[in-house]
Rosetta silent file (secondary structure, phi, psi, omega in degrees, C-alpha in Angstrom):
SEQUENCE: MKNKIFIPTVAVAVALVAGVVFPKIVTSPTVLSLMVQAIAYAIGTLGVSFLIRQNGQVSFGHALYYGLSTYLIALISKYVGISLGVSIVAVIALSGIFAFLIGLIIVRTPGIAFAMVTLAIGQVFYLLVSQARSLTGGADGLIVDIPSTIYGLKSSVYAKPSSMFVVSWFVLVLVVYGVYLLLNTRFGPLTEAIKENEERTRFIGYKTVVPRAVVYAVSAMLCTVAGSLSTLYTAFVSPESLHWSLSGSFLIAAILGGSSMITGSVIGAIVYFVLRDVLIYETSHWLSILGISLILVIVYWPDGISGGLRVGAAKLKMAFGRK
SCORE:     score description
SCORE:     0.000 S_00000001
   1 L     0.000  -35.301  177.245   26.565    3.307   -5.209 S_00000001
   2 H   -63.308  -40.748  179.560   26.153    5.253   -8.514 S_00000001
   3 H   -66.216  -32.629 -178.222   24.819    2.099  -10.178 S_00000001
   4 H   -68.046  -19.621 -178.138   22.350    1.611   -7.354 S_00000001
   5 H  -102.678  -43.968 -173.890   20.807    5.069   -8.019 S_00000001
   6 H   -61.206  -57.010 -173.673   21.390    5.243  -11.833 S_00000001
   7 H   -63.014  -41.306  174.369   19.894    1.873  -12.922 S_00000001
   8 H   -64.667  -33.033 -177.854   16.621    2.345  -10.808 S_00000001
   9 H   -64.166  -44.468  176.127   16.348    5.866  -12.095 S_00000001
  10 H   -61.767  -42.762  177.107   16.377    4.574  -15.710 S_00000001
  11 H   -62.077  -31.955  174.876   13.858    1.931  -14.713 S_00000001
  12 H   -66.380  -46.118 -178.324   11.581    4.662  -13.256 S_00000001
  13 H   -61.929  -41.993  174.366   11.725    6.526  -16.472 S_00000001
  14 H   -62.260  -42.490  176.567   10.838    3.451  -18.501 S_00000001
  15 H   -60.640  -46.413  175.845    8.029    2.685  -16.089 S_00000001
  16 H   -58.208  -41.565  174.005    6.566    6.111  -16.393 S_00000001
  17 H   -64.381  -38.142  173.786    6.569    5.942  -20.128 S_00000001
  18 H   -54.831  -41.513  179.879    4.989    2.487  -19.895 S_00000001
  19 H   -70.226  -24.656  179.518    2.186    3.971  -17.807 S_00000001
  20 H   -82.644  -34.276 -177.307    1.428    6.603  -20.465 S_00000001
  21 H   -76.213  -34.926 -168.589    1.485    4.033  -23.283 S_00000001
  22 H   -61.304  -45.977  173.571   -0.743    1.303  -21.531 S_00000001
  23 H   -57.184  -22.462  178.296   -4.080    3.184  -21.837 S_00000001
  24 H   -79.609  -22.067 -179.851   -3.457    3.635  -25.522 S_00000001
  25 H   -91.624  -48.580  177.265   -3.074   -0.146  -25.913 S_00000001
  26 L  -102.151  104.809 -174.026   -5.801   -1.260  -23.437 S_00000001
  27 L   -96.723   -9.149 -178.541   -8.707    0.990  -24.109 S_00000001
  28 L   -60.839  117.582  178.148  -11.426   -0.843  -22.091 S_00000001
  29 H   -62.630  -31.872  177.171  -12.759    1.547  -19.416 S_00000001
  30 H   -65.704  -41.786  178.706  -13.625   -1.469  -17.241 S_00000001
  31 H   -67.701  -43.921 -179.142  -10.077   -2.943  -17.335 S_00000001
  32 H   -63.578  -41.238  174.212   -8.628    0.479  -16.763 S_00000001
  33 H   -64.388  -38.009  173.376  -10.931    1.201  -13.870 S_00000001
  34 H   -65.743  -37.200  179.528  -10.055   -2.171  -12.310 S_00000001
  35 H   -70.227  -36.753  176.848   -6.325   -1.367  -12.739 S_00000001
  36 H   -58.127  -47.840  179.643   -6.803    2.052  -10.984 S_00000001
  37 H   -68.244  -33.658  175.908   -8.248    0.396   -8.003 S_00000001
  38 H   -60.089  -41.756  178.257   -5.555   -2.416   -8.159 S_00000001
  39 H   -65.341  -41.006  177.724   -2.853    0.297   -8.103 S_00000001
  40 H   -62.020  -46.708  175.729   -4.329    2.045   -5.042 S_00000001
  41 H   -62.067  -32.427  176.445   -4.371   -1.347   -3.317 S_00000001
  42 H   -63.766  -35.638  179.328   -0.753   -2.022   -4.465 S_00000001
  43 H   -69.801  -40.847  171.742    0.375    1.132   -2.649 S_00000001
  44 H   -62.575  -37.980  173.067   -1.452   -0.049    0.423 S_00000001
  45 H   -62.831  -39.006  179.875    0.080   -3.493    0.156 S_00000001
  46 H   -60.869  -34.437 -178.103    3.460   -1.860   -0.178 S_00000001
  47 H   -67.527  -46.402  178.142    2.880   -0.258    3.143 S_00000001
  48 H   -61.226  -49.807 -178.340    2.079   -3.624    4.852 S_00000001
  49 H   -57.333  -43.755  177.925    5.041   -5.307    3.022 S_00000001
  50 H   -52.840  -46.866  179.847    7.357   -2.447    4.176 S_00000001
  51 H   -61.599  -46.497  177.868    6.416   -3.187    7.764 S_00000001
  52 H   -64.066  -41.180 -176.728    7.083   -6.867    7.387 S_00000001
  53 H   -69.709  -39.930 -172.272   10.381   -6.349    5.547 S_00000001
  54 H   -99.056  -25.150 -177.583   11.868   -3.756    7.925 S_00000001
  55 H  -116.675  -15.502 -176.725   10.246   -4.606   11.244 S_00000001
  56 L    67.453   26.132 -175.971    9.312   -8.270   10.840 S_00000001
  57 L  -122.190  148.110  179.353    5.810   -7.492   12.158 S_00000001
  58 L  -105.048  132.170 -179.406    2.423   -8.354   10.736 S_00000001
  59 L  -117.001  135.804  169.992   -0.403   -5.892   10.906 S_00000001
  60 L  -102.046   12.076 -172.170   -4.094   -6.515   10.775 S_00000001
  61 L  -128.355   17.086 -168.515   -4.974   -2.878   11.165 S_00000001
  62 L   -86.286   -5.977  167.721   -3.424   -0.928    8.198 S_00000001
  63 H   -70.037  -18.708  173.919   -6.946   -0.441    6.758 S_00000001
  64 H   -51.352  -50.772 -175.943   -7.281    2.096    9.513 S_00000001
  65 H   -77.620  -29.773  170.708   -4.906    4.449    7.599 S_00000001
  66 H   -66.545  -47.652 -177.952   -6.433    3.689    4.305 S_00000001
  67 H   -77.906  -39.352 -175.901   -9.981    4.264    5.277 S_00000001
  68 H   -68.344  -28.158  177.119   -9.621    6.955    7.871 S_00000001
  69 H   -63.128  -41.535  176.391   -7.634    9.130    5.361 S_00000001
  70 H   -59.200  -41.133  177.793  -10.598    9.087    3.030 S_00000001
  71 H   -67.432  -44.690 -177.146  -12.863   10.325    5.835 S_00000001
  72 H   -62.538  -45.735  178.785  -10.444   12.919    6.991 S_00000001
  73 H   -58.960  -45.832  179.718   -9.977   14.346    3.510 S_00000001
  74 H   -64.978  -39.064 -173.062  -13.716   14.595    2.943 S_00000001
  75 H   -79.599  -39.041 -179.425  -14.471   16.147    6.358 S_00000001
  76 H   -64.150  -48.432 -178.533  -11.477   18.602    6.422 S_00000001
  77 H   -66.775  -20.354  179.819  -12.217   19.931    2.916 S_00000001
  78 H   -86.578  -46.771 -174.286  -15.966   20.124    3.810 S_00000001
  79 H   -98.121  -27.054  178.968  -15.879   21.688    7.347 S_00000001
  80 H   -85.776  -27.340 -175.015  -12.428   23.386    7.585 S_00000001
  81 L    86.049    8.984  175.586  -12.631   25.004    4.205 S_00000001
  82 L   -80.334  144.204  177.746   -9.238   23.793    3.043 S_00000001
  83 L   -59.921  151.794 -178.280   -8.832   22.818   -0.622 S_00000001
  84 H   -64.489  -33.870  179.928   -8.957   19.079   -1.274 S_00000001
  85 H   -66.669  -41.854  173.400   -5.301   19.122   -2.485 S_00000001
  86 H   -66.270  -35.632  176.618   -4.067   20.629    0.721 S_00000001
  87 H   -58.544  -49.091 -177.555   -6.274   18.302    2.686 S_00000001
  88 H   -59.452  -46.258  175.276   -4.644   15.273    1.172 S_00000001
  89 H   -53.897  -48.434 -177.700   -1.116   16.555    2.005 S_00000001
  90 H   -63.229  -39.920 -177.613   -2.233   17.380    5.554 S_00000001
  91 H   -67.745  -39.823 -178.026   -3.902   14.003    6.110 S_00000001
  92 H   -63.175  -40.995  179.288   -0.767   12.121    4.806 S_00000001
  93 H   -68.004  -48.599 -176.716    1.420   14.174    7.292 S_00000001
  94 H   -62.900  -40.042  179.535   -1.060   13.760   10.150 S_00000001
  95 H   -63.515  -33.474 -179.867   -1.342    9.949    9.620 S_00000001
  96 H   -67.767  -50.407 -174.655    2.504    9.727    9.730 S_00000001
  97 H   -62.392  -48.679  177.649    2.589   11.695   13.051 S_00000001
  98 H   -56.181  -47.970 -175.287   -0.350    9.716   14.499 S_00000001
  99 H   -69.772  -37.689  176.416    1.128    6.339   13.516 S_00000001
 100 H   -61.122  -41.755  177.715    4.553    7.324   14.844 S_00000001
 101 H   -67.323  -39.466  173.716    3.168    8.209   18.329 S_00000001
 102 H   -66.299  -40.428 -178.685    1.130    4.989   18.317 S_00000001
 103 H   -62.097  -33.454  178.240    4.133    3.073   17.066 S_00000001
 104 H   -58.075  -17.575 -173.509    6.288    4.165   19.951 S_00000001
 105 H  -102.529  -58.353 -165.380    3.971    2.086   22.141 S_00000001
 106 H   -79.539  -20.365 -178.653    2.829   -0.804   20.058 S_00000001
 107 L   -70.922  -14.864  175.270    6.131   -1.727   18.260 S_00000001
 108 L   -71.156  -22.169 -175.617    7.381   -3.007   21.615 S_00000001
 109 L   -82.692  133.028 -173.431    4.880   -5.766   21.589 S_00000001
 110 L   -86.967  154.759  164.715    6.173   -9.060   19.948 S_00000001
 111 H    41.776 -131.739 -171.246    4.700  -11.364   17.312 S_00000001
 112 H   -59.492  -27.362  177.592    1.029  -12.126   17.407 S_00000001
 113 H   -61.152  -42.049  173.728    0.471   -9.597   20.175 S_00000001
 114 H   -57.396  -46.325 -176.002    1.308   -6.753   17.696 S_00000001
 115 H   -63.765  -39.345 -179.122   -1.003   -8.047   15.127 S_00000001
 116 H   -70.174  -39.008  177.209   -3.866   -8.251   17.662 S_00000001
 117 H   -60.650  -49.752  174.775   -3.158   -4.697   18.918 S_00000001
 118 H   -60.275  -37.749  176.624   -3.360   -3.344   15.347 S_00000001
 119 H   -61.277  -52.818 -173.657   -6.562   -5.292   14.765 S_00000001
 120 H   -61.582  -42.239 -179.106   -8.090   -3.824   17.924 S_00000001
 121 H   -67.125  -41.604  176.727   -7.134   -0.222   17.136 S_00000001
 122 H   -58.943  -40.036 -176.354   -8.402   -0.520   13.563 S_00000001
 123 H   -73.236  -32.073  175.571  -11.735   -2.028   14.596 S_00000001
 124 H   -53.740  -52.464 -175.127  -12.199    0.756   17.280 S_00000001
 125 H   -73.877  -26.009  173.843  -12.082    3.370   14.513 S_00000001
 126 H   -57.679  -53.392 -175.866  -14.304    1.179   12.285 S_00000001
 127 H   -63.368  -42.669 -177.259  -16.998    1.159   14.905 S_00000001
 128 H   -63.838  -37.496 -175.082  -16.667    4.912   15.641 S_00000001
 129 H   -77.514  -28.701 -177.610  -17.058    5.819   11.963 S_00000001
 130 H   -76.782  -32.905 -173.851  -19.995    3.345   11.427 S_00000001
 131 H   -88.911  -19.357 -178.890  -21.786    4.754   14.506 S_00000001
 132 L   -81.148   60.760 -171.450  -21.166    8.517   13.886 S_00000001
 133 H   -60.135  -37.732  178.398  -24.010    8.795   11.337 S_00000001
 134 H   -58.318  -36.441 -176.065  -24.471   12.588   11.768 S_00000001
 135 H   -94.722  -46.850 -175.540  -20.864   13.120   10.785 S_00000001
 136 H  -108.491    0.820 -179.262  -19.814   10.276    8.523 S_00000001
 137 L    81.407   -0.736 -174.914  -23.112    9.007    7.134 S_00000001
 138 H    52.614 -131.391 -175.469  -22.670    5.672    8.901 S_00000001
 139 H   -72.895  -19.714 -178.739  -23.117    2.607    6.809 S_00000001
 140 H   -73.081  -20.469  176.004  -24.370    4.800    3.927 S_00000001
 141 L    87.258 -170.012 -172.030  -21.000    6.310    3.530 S_00000001
 142 E  -146.475  125.304  174.404  -20.064    9.895    2.535 S_00000001
 143 E   -80.097  132.573 -179.009  -19.844   11.653   -0.791 S_00000001
 144 L   -92.901  125.268 -177.640  -16.727   13.671   -1.308 S_00000001
 145 L   -77.562  113.789 -177.246  -17.002   17.105   -2.877 S_00000001
 146 L   -96.479  117.753  178.434  -14.497   17.172   -5.701 S_00000001
 147 L   -69.120  171.498 -175.380  -13.506   20.715   -6.759 S_00000001
 148 L   -63.908  -31.980 -178.311  -13.068   21.715  -10.410 S_00000001
 149 E  -137.803  139.450 -178.412   -9.312   21.540  -10.247 S_00000001
 150 E  -137.925  117.677 -176.791   -6.942   19.536   -8.021 S_00000001
 151 L    52.462   39.925 -179.526   -3.183   20.077   -8.297 S_00000001
 152 L    76.355    6.562  179.483   -3.702   21.951  -11.557 S_00000001
 153 E  -113.112  142.911 -178.195   -5.611   19.137  -13.174 S_00000001
 154 E   -67.357  156.085  176.548   -9.342   19.233  -13.992 S_00000001
 155 H   -61.183  -26.664  177.136  -11.549   16.970  -11.893 S_00000001
 156 H   -62.668  -30.910 -178.656  -12.469   15.054  -15.042 S_00000001
 157 H   -62.249  -35.155 -174.369   -8.896   13.717  -15.155 S_00000001
 158 H   -85.478  -17.868 -175.096   -9.483   11.951  -11.832 S_00000001
 159 H   -93.593  -24.955 -176.973  -12.921   10.634  -12.817 S_00000001
 160 L   -82.095  123.806 -177.504  -11.907    9.200  -16.264 S_00000001
 161 H   -55.963  -43.398 -174.166  -10.342    5.650  -16.057 S_00000001
 162 H   -67.643  -37.474 -178.855   -7.682    6.215  -18.776 S_00000001
 163 H   -84.471  -35.007  176.500   -6.323    9.463  -17.338 S_00000001
 164 H   -65.997  -31.875  176.940   -6.681    8.345  -13.735 S_00000001
 165 H   -60.615  -46.864  179.365   -4.705    5.248  -14.487 S_00000001
 166 H   -61.523  -40.944 -176.968   -1.737    7.402  -15.657 S_00000001
 167 H   -66.569  -45.529 -179.803   -1.970    9.540  -12.494 S_00000001
 168 H   -61.750  -39.607  177.460   -2.227    6.454  -10.253 S_00000001
 169 H   -65.089  -42.441  178.882    0.662    4.776  -12.072 S_00000001
 170 H   -63.954  -38.238  177.714    2.889    7.805  -11.749 S_00000001
 171 H   -64.225  -46.812 -175.297    2.169    7.912   -7.974 S_00000001
 172 H   -61.792  -41.838  178.882    2.795    4.255   -7.662 S_00000001
 173 H   -64.612  -49.851 -178.523    6.205    4.389   -9.510 S_00000001
 174 H   -61.343  -39.306  179.742    7.379    7.466   -7.577 S_00000001
 175 H   -62.644  -47.228 -174.403    6.264    5.875   -4.186 S_00000001
 176 H   -66.058  -41.734  174.525    8.151    2.662   -4.979 S_00000001
 177 H   -58.636  -53.164 -179.368   11.258    4.749   -6.019 S_00000001
 178 H   -57.329  -37.290  174.955   11.015    6.718   -2.876 S_00000001
 179 H   -67.124  -34.368  172.645   10.958    3.702   -0.739 S_00000001
 180 H   -57.638  -50.949  178.314   13.898    2.310   -2.639 S_00000001
 181 H   -62.492  -33.942  176.102   15.920    5.453   -1.925 S_00000001
 182 H   -60.849  -48.312 -174.177   14.926    5.367    1.755 S_00000001
 183 H   -73.260  -12.926  176.364   16.198    1.797    2.077 S_00000001
 184 L   -97.388   12.139  168.936   19.450    2.678    0.466 S_00000001
 185 L   -96.049 -177.160  175.697   20.258    5.208    3.171 S_00000001
 186 L   -64.477  -17.618  178.933   21.514    4.175    6.591 S_00000001
 187 H   -65.957  -34.168  177.415   18.075    3.792    7.739 S_00000001
 188 H   -57.635  -61.582 -177.642   17.617    0.570    5.620 S_00000001
 189 H   -63.816  -28.983 -174.951   20.432   -1.499    7.020 S_00000001
 190 H   -68.825  -47.157 -171.898   19.806   -0.129   10.585 S_00000001
 191 H   -69.377  -35.985  178.895   16.062   -1.334   10.627 S_00000001
 192 H   -63.193  -39.575 -176.778   17.145   -4.640    9.070 S_00000001
 193 H   -68.176  -36.873  178.505   19.726   -5.157   11.712 S_00000001
 194 H   -67.307  -40.904  178.981   17.111   -4.300   14.416 S_00000001
 195 H   -61.345  -42.286 -174.539   14.683   -6.801   12.873 S_00000001
 196 H   -71.923  -43.245  178.797   17.342   -9.558   12.783 S_00000001
 197 L  -157.850   90.509 -178.360   18.617   -9.025   16.327 S_00000001
 198 H   -64.119  -36.716 -178.594   17.294   -5.991   18.241 S_00000001
 199 H   -64.617  -44.719 -174.768   19.240   -6.818   21.435 S_00000001
 200 H   -68.714  -35.597  177.521   22.569   -6.931   19.726 S_00000001
 201 H   -62.095  -41.795  175.084   21.819   -3.667   17.812 S_00000001
 202 H   -63.376  -33.824 -178.006   20.901   -1.997   21.113 S_00000001
 203 H   -72.164  -33.163  179.796   24.102   -3.347   22.663 S_00000001
 204 L   -78.230   -2.546  171.186   26.330   -1.643   19.993 S_00000001
 205 L   111.237   10.666  178.878   24.757    1.725   20.857 S_00000001
 206 L  -100.316  143.540  175.402   21.743    2.201   18.546 S_00000001
 207 L   -79.238  134.070 -172.154   18.298    3.204   19.693 S_00000001
 208 L  -108.383  -33.217 -175.872   15.782    0.614   18.433 S_00000001
 209 H   -67.600  -46.845 -177.088   12.298    1.741   19.337 S_00000001
 210 H   -59.918  -51.111  179.862   12.266    5.133   17.368 S_00000001
 211 H   -51.694  -47.616  176.922   13.540    3.483   14.077 S_00000001
 212 H   -62.619  -37.520  174.420   10.835    0.841   14.368 S_00000001
 213 H   -63.211  -41.582  177.560    8.239    3.458   15.082 S_00000001
 214 H   -59.241  -46.071  179.260    9.426    5.310   11.975 S_00000001
 215 H   -57.169  -45.721  176.237    9.005    2.165    9.888 S_00000001
 216 H   -62.427  -38.598  177.894    5.446    1.854   11.177 S_00000001
 217 H   -63.680  -43.295 -179.016    4.738    5.558   10.400 S_00000001
 218 H   -66.820  -42.226 -176.233    6.055    5.217    6.810 S_00000001
 219 H   -63.032  -38.399  179.601    3.915    2.078    6.211 S_00000001
 220 H   -66.714  -38.657 -176.690    0.924    3.985    7.512 S_00000001
 221 H   -65.835  -35.353 -179.565    1.643    6.959    5.281 S_00000001
 222 H   -62.811  -41.023  175.205    1.871    4.603    2.303 S_00000001
 223 H   -63.995  -32.809 -179.083   -1.721    3.314    3.114 S_00000001
 224 H   -67.660  -42.768  176.165   -2.807    6.923    3.427 S_00000001
 225 H   -57.545  -45.199  174.196   -1.545    7.690   -0.100 S_00000001
 226 H   -52.929  -47.607  177.623   -3.534    4.654   -1.269 S_00000001
 227 H   -66.485  -35.449  173.417   -6.649    5.853    0.298 S_00000001
 228 H   -61.102  -49.961 -176.086   -6.197    9.392   -1.156 S_00000001
 229 H   -61.958  -37.326  173.349   -5.955    8.012   -4.601 S_00000001
 230 H   -61.871  -39.072  175.961   -9.106    5.997   -4.114 S_00000001
 231 H   -64.146  -42.193  179.675  -10.888    9.028   -2.831 S_00000001
 232 H   -65.968  -29.504  179.219   -9.978   11.066   -5.778 S_00000001
 233 H   -82.886  -47.096 -175.346  -11.260    8.392   -8.172 S_00000001
 234 H   -89.258  -19.248 -177.750  -14.446    7.242   -6.479 S_00000001
 235 L    54.071   28.033 -176.879  -15.442   10.476   -4.771 S_00000001
 236 E  -152.741  142.779 -177.939  -17.016    8.222   -2.063 S_00000001
 237 E  -134.638  148.275  178.581  -16.011    6.758    1.264 S_00000001
 238 L  -149.309  159.997 -177.083  -17.654    4.097    3.411 S_00000001
 239 H   -60.560  -18.670  179.786  -16.871    2.241    6.639 S_00000001
 240 H   -62.997  -23.145  178.323  -15.928   -0.881    4.640 S_00000001
 241 H   -73.366  -11.590 -178.951  -12.654    0.875    3.813 S_00000001
 242 L  -103.336  -10.057 -170.721  -11.757    0.652    7.536 S_00000001
 243 L   -66.346  150.877 -177.893  -12.735   -2.992    8.039 S_00000001
 244 H   -65.916  -22.746  179.399  -10.125   -5.541    9.080 S_00000001
 245 H   -62.371  -34.088  173.154  -10.924   -7.630    6.006 S_00000001
 246 H   -60.470  -47.086  177.378   -9.185   -4.933    3.819 S_00000001
 247 H   -56.656  -45.468 -179.120   -6.087   -5.254    6.110 S_00000001
 248 H   -61.345  -36.964  174.290   -6.240   -8.970    5.595 S_00000001
 249 H   -59.714  -45.240  172.835   -6.356   -8.484    1.844 S_00000001
 250 H   -51.519  -44.408 -176.188   -3.295   -6.251    1.988 S_00000001
 251 H   -69.395  -41.112  179.259   -1.492   -8.956    3.962 S_00000001
 252 H   -62.879  -47.708  179.143   -2.458  -11.805    1.590 S_00000001
 253 H   -58.397  -36.498  178.316   -1.281   -9.686   -1.375 S_00000001
 254 H   -62.612  -47.845  179.430    2.034   -8.920    0.479 S_00000001
 255 H   -66.855  -33.820 -179.427    2.611  -12.599    1.019 S_00000001
 256 H   -63.560  -46.273 -175.492    1.558  -13.566   -2.532 S_00000001
 257 H   -82.419  -26.089 -179.870    4.059  -11.075   -4.034 S_00000001
 258 L    91.379  146.896 -176.711    6.797  -11.605   -1.415 S_00000001
 259 L  -106.442    4.038 -178.385    8.639   -8.966    0.598 S_00000001
 260 L   -76.114  -21.778  172.167   12.261   -9.810   -0.495 S_00000001
 261 L  -118.071  144.469  178.621   11.807   -7.300   -3.371 S_00000001
 262 H   -58.728  -36.453 -177.651   10.278   -3.872   -3.089 S_00000001
 263 H   -78.814   -6.453 -174.980    8.247   -4.469   -6.249 S_00000001
 264 H   -62.349  -40.757 -174.926    7.074   -7.825   -4.917 S_00000001
 265 H   -69.677  -34.476 -177.653    4.133   -6.335   -3.002 S_00000001
 266 H   -64.561  -44.225  175.355    3.072   -4.357   -6.128 S_00000001
 267 H   -60.433  -46.595  179.177    3.090   -7.561   -8.238 S_00000001
 268 H   -64.445  -35.313 -175.169    1.246   -9.459   -5.530 S_00000001
 269 H   -73.095  -43.672 -175.973   -1.306   -6.786   -5.034 S_00000001
 270 H   -65.708  -47.594 -179.646   -2.097   -6.336   -8.767 S_00000001
 271 H   -63.261  -43.701 -172.809   -2.272  -10.126   -9.317 S_00000001
 272 H   -71.360  -53.175 -170.603   -4.439  -10.671   -6.118 S_00000001
 273 H   -71.796  -40.889  176.425   -6.996   -7.744   -6.589 S_00000001
 274 H   -63.130  -48.372 -176.672   -7.384   -8.212  -10.404 S_00000001
 275 H   -61.190  -42.640  178.928   -7.696  -12.022  -10.015 S_00000001
 276 H   -57.477  -52.851 -174.805  -10.164  -11.528   -7.088 S_00000001
 277 H   -65.717  -36.740  176.871  -12.417   -9.089   -9.035 S_00000001
 278 H   -71.948  -35.433  177.756  -12.443  -11.291  -12.174 S_00000001
 279 H   -66.962  -35.272 -174.077  -13.204  -14.444  -10.154 S_00000001
 280 H   -62.019  -39.184  177.889  -16.060  -12.772   -8.329 S_00000001
 281 H   -76.740  -22.791 -172.416  -17.907  -12.272  -11.592 S_00000001
 282 H   -95.543  -28.614 -177.177  -17.086  -15.640  -12.992 S_00000001
 283 L  -153.887  151.383  175.731  -17.766  -18.037  -10.012 S_00000001
 284 L   -83.780   -6.546  178.635  -19.154  -18.150   -6.583 S_00000001
 285 L  -104.643   40.496 -175.232  -16.235  -20.320   -5.443 S_00000001
 286 H   -78.279  -24.592  174.998  -13.641  -17.602   -5.941 S_00000001
 287 H   -66.116  -36.317 -178.415  -12.423  -17.728   -2.344 S_00000001
 288 H   -63.548  -43.256 -176.806  -11.595  -21.408   -2.820 S_00000001
 289 H   -64.621  -43.224  177.804   -9.624  -20.716   -5.979 S_00000001
 290 H   -59.098  -48.406 -175.829   -7.735  -17.788   -4.247 S_00000001
 291 H   -62.200  -45.766  179.576   -6.965  -19.945   -1.220 S_00000001
 292 H   -62.868  -39.900 -179.275   -5.606  -22.781   -3.339 S_00000001
 293 H   -64.403  -45.984 -176.571   -3.560  -20.335   -5.442 S_00000001
 294 H   -63.829  -41.716  178.274   -2.104  -18.801   -2.285 S_00000001
 295 H   -62.831  -40.860 -177.475   -1.142  -22.240   -0.778 S_00000001
 296 H   -62.616  -39.651  177.966    0.560  -23.243   -4.030 S_00000001
 297 H   -63.412  -46.573  179.990    2.536  -20.014   -4.111 S_00000001
 298 H   -64.037  -35.729 -178.277    3.587  -20.409   -0.499 S_00000001
 299 H   -75.230  -48.351 -173.391    4.609  -24.077   -0.991 S_00000001
 300 H   -89.643  -30.951  175.513    6.473  -23.682   -4.218 S_00000001
 301 L  -123.762   73.676 -174.449    7.567  -20.073   -3.900 S_00000001
 302 L   -47.539  -31.812  178.664    8.228  -19.365   -0.282 S_00000001
 303 L   -90.969   13.382 -177.788    9.428  -15.850   -1.150 S_00000001
 304 H    81.970 -172.551  178.013    6.299  -15.148   -3.192 S_00000001
 305 H   -57.421  -47.230 -179.462    5.876  -14.357   -6.913 S_00000001
 306 H   -59.035  -46.963 -179.147    8.783  -11.970   -6.801 S_00000001
 307 H   -59.971  -46.245  179.306   11.025  -14.568   -5.259 S_00000001
 308 H   -65.355  -33.506  177.962   10.003  -17.156   -7.832 S_00000001
 309 H   -69.126  -34.297  177.921   10.676  -14.694  -10.704 S_00000001
 310 H   -67.219  -44.303  179.463   14.140  -13.946   -9.185 S_00000001
 311 H   -62.227  -43.116  178.510   14.964  -17.666   -9.000 S_00000001
 312 H   -61.637  -43.365  176.878   13.783  -18.194  -12.620 S_00000001
 313 H   -57.034  -44.270  179.810   15.864  -15.237  -13.770 S_00000001
 314 H   -59.976  -40.382 -179.626   18.854  -16.566  -12.017 S_00000001
 315 H   -70.846  -35.980  177.547   18.468  -20.010  -13.646 S_00000001
 316 H   -68.196  -44.111 -179.109   18.057  -18.446  -17.145 S_00000001
 317 H   -55.575  -46.993  178.400   21.168  -16.401  -16.478 S_00000001
 318 H   -71.192  -29.855  176.451   23.174  -19.458  -15.607 S_00000001
 319 H   -63.267  -49.055 -175.734   21.784  -21.455  -18.522 S_00000001
 320 H   -72.736  -29.845 -178.165   22.724  -18.750  -21.052 S_00000001
 321 H   -71.627  -25.219  179.457   26.008  -18.055  -19.230 S_00000001
 322 H   -76.176  -31.021 -178.929   27.098  -21.796  -19.666 S_00000001
 323 L   -77.908    0.000    0.000   26.425  -21.526  -23.359 S_00000001
C-alpha cells in the first residue's frame, strides 16, 4: 500500500516540475494556448472516462456540467456579488449535489437508455440557456467579469498562455492524483464490483444506487472543474459549451485514450483535441481523418492508446528481461 501511494506521489512531483519547464521550452503562444484548452478538455474527458470505468455507463450529456458551470460562475459573481474565486468553489460543490440527486434516479436506467436520458437533460439546459437572452445573452454568449486577483494571483496570470498553462497543468495533475487516491480507497473496488455484477454486490449486503450516484456526481464535478478553467482563460461563455457535440467529443477522447488507466483519458483528450485543431486549419477533411484514426485505434488497440502503450511497455520489459 505504501508503494501505491509513494510511487504516484513521486510521479506527481515530477509532473508538476515538467509543467513548469514546458513553457520555457515551447514558447509559442499559439501552441501554449492550444494546450491550455486541451488540458481543460482533458479534465472533462477524465470525468466521462471515470463514469465509464466505475459505472460502465456512457454519457452524452456531460457538456451540461462543463457549460452550465461557466454560466453559473459568471452570473453568481455578477448578480450575487460573490467573488469569482468563491463562485468557482460554490459552483463545483453545487454541480456535485445536483448531479448526485439526478444520479439517484438516472443511474437505475441501463445501457443506451442512460445515454439518451443524459442527452435529453443536457439538451434541455442548452435550449434554456440559448433562449434566455436577457440573462445569458443567448447565442451571443456572455462576457465574464474577471477581477484583478483570483486566488491570490493577478488576472494577467490567467490570460497569458504561458502562465495559464502552468496553472491548468497543476490542476490537471492534482485532479488525476485525487482520482487515483479515491480509487485506492474502498470506494474504488466497491464501484467496480457493482459495475461487474450489481445483483451479486447487492446480495452480499452493499447498497448499489448511492455509490453509483456518487460516481456520477464525481464525474460531473470533474467536468465543472474543466469548465471553470476554460472560463478563467477565455473570460467568455456561450451556449456551444452546453451542446451535445462537446459531450460526444469527450466520449471520443475517452475511447481514444482508453479507460483502463486513469491517465488514459488525459492522453486521449490531448491527442484528440490538439490533432483536431491542427487538422481543422490544414484540411477540410479533418473529420474523415479523425474517424479513420479512431477506427484504427479501436481495431488495433481495443483498450485505447493507454492500453497500447501498456502492452508495448510489457513487451519491452519481457524482451530486456530475457536478455
